[in-house]
Every structure is written in C-alpha cells, then in structure tokens.
C-alpha angles and dihedrals in degrees: 000000000000116000118191129187120194135183142168132210135190134187099215118353102270100025140090112332146179141201130210136197130191114192120193114191131156093345092308130109128215122188128202131180141163142153151194132230095228119029145105134259092248092052090052092049088053093046091054091056092043094051091046093054092044087061091069134059123246114283095029114144112224143150117232119199119199133170089210115099085187090064098038097045092039096054097038100040122358098051092067092059093042092055092046090050096048094261094307126132123237087269090055094250122133113268111253115237092016091159092059094040090055091051093046093047092051093048094045092047091058096048132057098247125177107197119212130181118218125188109254124233091013099118099265104152097218093047093044091053092048088051091050090050091049091053088048089053090049092052091049090052090058 
C-alpha cells in the first residue's frame, strides 16, 4: 500500500510558500518539495496533493493524508457541486484556486485515492515530515 502525507506552508498569507510530500511505499520513503515566491497557504496545500498524485500513474491505489480540511472536503465533496454550478460556490461566487482544483480533480479521478484527514502539528510522524518538507520548499522559494 502507498501512504502519502502532504502539507503546505506560507510565510504571510499571501506571501512566499512551500509544499511538501512524504511518500511511503514498500518500506521506502520518497520526499518531494517545492515552493513559490508569492502564493497562499491554500494554494500550497493543493500543490502538495497535486504533486503527490502526479508522482503515480493512472489507476494507482493510494492513501493520501492531509491536515487540510480545505483539500479533503474540496476534493471529496465540494468539487462536484462546483463543476455542476459552472465553478461557482453556493453563494454564486467564483471558486478560488479553480485552476488547481481542476488539476487535482483530474488527477484524483484517474487514480484510486483514499483521502484521510490527520490533525496537523499533533506529533504524527508522516504529517510532521510533510510539514518540514513544506517549510523546506518555502525556504527554497526565497
């Protein structure tokens, strides 16, 4: 089974930000990170999930752990309504980060993803490492 932990970080919101991914597969670990000079925390949370899914071919079964309810609820619930409503929220406003939501939705739809929420900054080793990688990505973006 493939276990993935993702996180995003931002210094200021908006501001410079980073994303981190810890992949655990067959007793091995793979680490990914990156960042942008001008972004938001939500965009970095989304980028972590996007980059994680891009690391695997279509059809791959995996479990993705995120401490972002924005990402988990968005991809498992809200995105269906947004697409039905022409990428508008329930209050008829444009969905923020639509570009990233479209990418994440396409990637998730072509993989067998089990989405799990994990409490952030609570000592969970996978989440703590993803957070460290996100901060590393943020520093590299500076």
